N, C-alpha and C positions, 0 to 999 in steps of 0.2 A: 174717353178723346173724341174728335169729329172726325179722324179720317178716312171711319168708314163710309161719311155718309158721302153720296158722290154730289158732284156738282153741276148744275143742268147746265146744259148743253150751251144755251148761251148766255151764259156768264162764263163757263172755260176760256171761250172767245174773248169772254173783256174781260182780264183779272183787274186791273184798276176798277169796274163796277163793283165787279164781285167783293170784293175790299171797299169801297166805299159802304156798300150795301151791306153786307156781315157787320161792318163798325157800327152803322146808324144801327142797325136793331139791336148789337152787342148795347149801346149808349141809352135808346128808350126801353128795354129791358132795366138797364142798372138805375137812370133815372128814374125812374115809375114807383123803383122799388126803396128807395131813398129818401123821394119828396117829400116824406110826411115825416120822418125827422129834421127835412131840411125846414117844413113850414112852420113846426115848433122853432126851431132855435130861433129864425126870423122874428119869429112873433118876440119872443124872450127879450131877443135884443134892440128890437125895434119899436118891443111898447114899456118894459120895462116892469117899473110896479104898479102903469095902469090895469094890466095881464091877471088873471086870477094864474096862469103858466109861469108867473116869473117867481116864486117859491116853490115850485115841484121838480121833479128831476123828469127824462124825457118819459119816461113809460106812463109814470101819472099822469103830468100835461098831453100824451098822447091819449089816452082814457077820458080827459076830458073833456077835450079835444074832438073829437071822436063820441062824448053823448052827447054835444051841448051843437055840434055844428053838421053829425052823423059824419059819414064815413066819407061824402063826400066835401065835405069841409076840411080834409084832411090834405085834398088833392086839389084846391080851390088852385089857379094861377099853370097849373099839370102842360096843359095845354101851347099856350105864350117857352116855356121850356124847352118843352119838344121841338118845338123850331127851332129855336135861339140855338144851344147848345149846340147842334149837330156843324150848325155855318162854322162857330168858333172852333170849332175843332178841327 
């Protein structure tokens, strides 16, 4: 657990700010980890049979995406989501 970690003094004085920051960091990490899967899902839904990803399972589609567009291709659009999602939460 994280109970052994001390909260810094400025955050201890402002618990609402601490909750906001910790929640933002948790959301940032979760969104970054899940985003490649979301990219594959979005492309399979939006492009349908027009994409080579349509007839593949998730792992094959991730491999194909990384092969042709590189790792950067799996994270296209991530910065906007990292800005948008905490505001919506």
